[in-house]
ChimeraX commands (.cxc) that place a marker at each C-alpha (Angstrom):
marker #1 position 0.00,0.00,0.00 radius 0.5
marker #1 position 2.89,2.37,0.77 radius 0.5
marker #1 position 4.46,1.84,-2.67 radius 0.5
marker #1 position 1.14,2.51,-4.41 radius 0.5
marker #1 position 0.64,5.64,-2.35 radius 0.5
marker #1 position 4.17,6.78,-3.18 radius 0.5
marker #1 position 3.61,6.12,-6.90 radius 0.5
marker #1 position 0.32,8.09,-6.83 radius 0.5
marker #1 position 2.01,10.98,-5.03 radius 0.5
marker #1 position 4.88,10.95,-7.53 radius 0.5
marker #1 position 2.43,10.94,-10.44 radius 0.5
marker #1 position 0.47,13.82,-8.90 radius 0.5
marker #1 position 3.68,15.85,-8.52 radius 0.5
marker #1 position 4.57,15.18,-12.16 radius 0.5
marker #1 position 1.06,16.23,-13.18 radius 0.5
marker #1 position 1.31,19.46,-11.18 radius 0.5
marker #1 position 4.71,20.16,-12.73 radius 0.5
marker #1 position 3.32,19.61,-16.22 radius 0.5
marker #1 position 0.29,21.82,-15.52 radius 0.5
marker #1 position 2.62,24.57,-14.29 radius 0.5
marker #1 position 4.75,24.26,-17.44 radius 0.5
marker #1 position 1.63,24.36,-19.65 radius 0.5
marker #1 position 0.46,27.53,-17.93 radius 0.5
marker #1 position 3.88,29.13,-18.28 radius 0.5
marker #1 position 4.08,28.23,-21.99 radius 0.5
marker #1 position 0.54,29.52,-22.59 radius 0.5
marker #1 position 1.56,32.83,-20.98 radius 0.5
marker #1 position 4.59,33.04,-23.27 radius 0.5
marker #1 position 2.40,32.27,-26.30 radius 0.5
marker #1 position 0.00,35.08,-25.34 radius 0.5
marker #1 position 2.93,37.49,-25.01 radius 0.5
marker #1 position 4.25,36.49,-28.43 radius 0.5
marker #1 position 0.83,36.77,-30.03 radius 0.5
marker #1 position 0.48,40.28,-28.63 radius 0.5
marker #1 position 3.84,41.35,-30.05 radius 0.5
marker #1 position 3.31,43.86,-32.85 radius 0.5
marker #1 position 5.76,44.35,-35.67 radius 0.5
marker #1 position 5.95,47.20,-38.10 radius 0.5
marker #1 position 4.08,46.18,-41.20 radius 0.5
marker #1 position 5.87,46.61,-44.51 radius 0.5
marker #1 position 3.49,47.07,-47.47 radius 0.5
marker #1 position 3.86,44.38,-50.11 radius 0.5
marker #1 position 5.98,42.13,-47.92 radius 0.5
marker #1 position 4.85,38.69,-46.82 radius 0.5
marker #1 position 7.00,36.92,-44.25 radius 0.5
marker #1 position 7.76,33.28,-45.06 radius 0.5
marker #1 position 7.60,31.42,-41.74 radius 0.5
marker #1 position 9.01,28.26,-43.32 radius 0.5
marker #1 position 12.28,29.97,-44.20 radius 0.5
marker #1 position 15.23,28.94,-42.06 radius 0.5
marker #1 position 17.27,31.45,-40.09 radius 0.5
marker #1 position 19.71,33.37,-42.21 radius 0.5
marker #1 position 23.44,33.26,-41.73 radius 0.5
marker #1 position 25.47,36.16,-40.33 radius 0.5
marker #1 position 26.69,37.00,-43.84 radius 0.5
marker #1 position 23.12,37.18,-45.15 radius 0.5
marker #1 position 22.12,39.35,-42.18 radius 0.5
marker #1 position 25.04,41.70,-42.87 radius 0.5
marker #1 position 24.06,41.92,-46.55 radius 0.5
marker #1 position 20.46,42.59,-45.57 radius 0.5
marker #1 position 21.54,45.30,-43.15 radius 0.5
marker #1 position 23.76,46.86,-45.82 radius 0.5
marker #1 position 20.90,46.74,-48.32 radius 0.5
marker #1 position 18.63,48.42,-45.80 radius 0.5
marker #1 position 21.18,51.18,-45.25 radius 0.5
marker #1 position 21.51,51.65,-49.02 radius 0.5
marker #1 position 17.73,51.81,-49.39 radius 0.5
marker #1 position 17.46,54.37,-46.59 radius 0.5
marker #1 position 20.16,56.52,-48.24 radius 0.5
marker #1 position 18.38,56.23,-51.59 radius 0.5
marker #1 position 15.09,57.19,-49.96 radius 0.5
marker #1 position 16.68,60.26,-48.39 radius 0.5
marker #1 position 18.26,61.23,-51.74 radius 0.5
marker #1 position 14.87,60.85,-53.43 radius 0.5
marker #1 position 13.25,63.07,-50.80 radius 0.5
marker #1 position 15.88,65.75,-51.43 radius 0.5
marker #1 position 15.39,65.46,-55.19 radius 0.5
marker #1 position 11.63,65.72,-54.75 radius 0.5
marker #1 position 12.10,68.88,-52.69 radius 0.5
marker #1 position 14.35,70.33,-55.39 radius 0.5
marker #1 position 11.83,69.37,-58.10 radius 0.5
marker #1 position 9.01,71.11,-56.23 radius 0.5
marker #1 position 11.15,74.23,-55.82 radius 0.5
marker #1 position 12.03,74.26,-59.53 radius 0.5
marker #1 position 8.37,73.76,-60.47 radius 0.5
marker #1 position 7.43,76.70,-58.24 radius 0.5
marker #1 position 10.16,78.83,-59.83 radius 0.5
marker #1 position 8.90,77.81,-63.28 radius 0.5
marker #1 position 5.34,78.82,-62.42 radius 0.5
marker #1 position 6.57,82.15,-61.08 radius 0.5
marker #1 position 8.60,82.73,-64.24 radius 0.5
marker #1 position 5.55,81.89,-66.39 radius 0.5
marker #1 position 3.45,84.35,-64.37 radius 0.5
marker #1 position 6.15,87.02,-64.75 radius 0.5
marker #1 position 6.30,86.35,-68.50 radius 0.5
marker #1 position 2.53,86.67,-68.78 radius 0.5
marker #1 position 2.76,90.01,-66.97 radius 0.5
marker #1 position 5.48,91.22,-69.32 radius 0.5
marker #1 position 3.45,90.14,-72.36 radius 0.5
marker #1 position 0.44,92.02,-71.00 radius 0.5
marker #1 position 2.58,95.13,-70.54 radius 0.5
marker #1 position 3.97,94.83,-74.09 radius 0.5
marker #1 position 0.45,94.48,-75.53 radius 0.5
marker #1 position -0.60,97.54,-73.57 radius 0.5
marker #1 position 2.23,99.55,-75.09 radius 0.5
marker #1 position 1.41,98.54,-78.67 radius 0.5
marker link #1:1,2 radius 0.2
marker link #1:2,3 radius 0.2
marker link #1:3,4 radius 0.2
marker link #1:4,5 radius 0.2
marker link #1:5,6 radius 0.2
marker link #1:6,7 radius 0.2
marker link #1:7,8 radius 0.2
marker link #1:8,9 radius 0.2
marker link #1:9,10 radius 0.2
marker link #1:10,11 radius 0.2
marker link #1:11,12 radius 0.2
marker link #1:12,13 radius 0.2
marker link #1:13,14 radius 0.2
marker link #1:14,15 radius 0.2
marker link #1:15,16 radius 0.2
marker link #1:16,17 radius 0.2
marker link #1:17,18 radius 0.2
marker link #1:18,19 radius 0.2
marker link #1:19,20 radius 0.2
marker link #1:20,21 radius 0.2
marker link #1:21,22 radius 0.2
marker link #1:22,23 radius 0.2
marker link #1:23,24 radius 0.2
marker link #1:24,25 radius 0.2
marker link #1:25,26 radius 0.2
marker link #1:26,27 radius 0.2
marker link #1:27,28 radius 0.2
marker link #1:28,29 radius 0.2
marker link #1:29,30 radius 0.2
marker link #1:30,31 radius 0.2
marker link #1:31,32 radius 0.2
marker link #1:32,33 radius 0.2
marker link #1:33,34 radius 0.2
marker link #1:34,35 radius 0.2
marker link #1:35,36 radius 0.2
marker link #1:36,37 radius 0.2
marker link #1:37,38 radius 0.2
marker link #1:38,39 radius 0.2
marker link #1:39,40 radius 0.2
marker link #1:40,41 radius 0.2
marker link #1:41,42 radius 0.2
marker link #1:42,43 radius 0.2
marker link #1:43,44 radius 0.2
marker link #1:44,45 radius 0.2
marker link #1:45,46 radius 0.2
marker link #1:46,47 radius 0.2
marker link #1:47,48 radius 0.2
marker link #1:48,49 radius 0.2
marker link #1:49,50 radius 0.2
marker link #1:50,51 radius 0.2
marker link #1:51,52 radius 0.2
marker link #1:52,53 radius 0.2
marker link #1:53,54 radius 0.2
marker link #1:54,55 radius 0.2
marker link #1:55,56 radius 0.2
marker link #1:56,57 radius 0.2
marker link #1:57,58 radius 0.2
marker link #1:58,59 radius 0.2
marker link #1:59,60 radius 0.2
marker link #1:60,61 radius 0.2
marker link #1:61,62 radius 0.2
marker link #1:62,63 radius 0.2
marker link #1:63,64 radius 0.2
marker link #1:64,65 radius 0.2
marker link #1:65,66 radius 0.2
marker link #1:66,67 radius 0.2
marker link #1:67,68 radius 0.2
marker link #1:68,69 radius 0.2
marker link #1:69,70 radius 0.2
marker link #1:70,71 radius 0.2
marker link #1:71,72 radius 0.2
marker link #1:72,73 radius 0.2
marker link #1:73,74 radius 0.2
marker link #1:74,75 radius 0.2
marker link #1:75,76 radius 0.2
marker link #1:76,77 radius 0.2
marker link #1:77,78 radius 0.2
marker link #1:78,79 radius 0.2
marker link #1:79,80 radius 0.2
marker link #1:80,81 radius 0.2
marker link #1:81,82 radius 0.2
marker link #1:82,83 radius 0.2
marker link #1:83,84 radius 0.2
marker link #1:84,85 radius 0.2
marker link #1:85,86 radius 0.2
marker link #1:86,87 radius 0.2
marker link #1:87,88 radius 0.2
marker link #1:88,89 radius 0.2
marker link #1:89,90 radius 0.2
marker link #1:90,91 radius 0.2
marker link #1:91,92 radius 0.2
marker link #1:92,93 radius 0.2
marker link #1:93,94 radius 0.2
marker link #1:94,95 radius 0.2
marker link #1:95,96 radius 0.2
marker link #1:96,97 radius 0.2
marker link #1:97,98 radius 0.2
marker link #1:98,99 radius 0.2
marker link #1:99,100 radius 0.2
marker link #1:100,101 radius 0.2
marker link #1:101,102 radius 0.2
marker link #1:102,103 radius 0.2
marker link #1:103,104 radius 0.2
marker link #1:104,105 radius 0.2
marker link #1:105,106 radius 0.2
view
């Protein structure tokens, strides 16, 4: 009877341990599910892909830096383009004013 009681107690302890571990893992799963990442339009993450090597990570980081530099250069070019377009419109308005003045003189 003592050995059966000991076996039951041992099994109950194992069960409690497993229930504790299940609860802990469920908590970790909830935390992970609540984790938000920045969405990138047009990008679908492939969960089946294996982890990349350090070399691939370095290349990816370098590519990201290059893309960020290109984006900044494009922003500067866009600003310059808008300024030139504004100058062009002002010049066209000035030219229209000059033409009006010339017509008034004739």
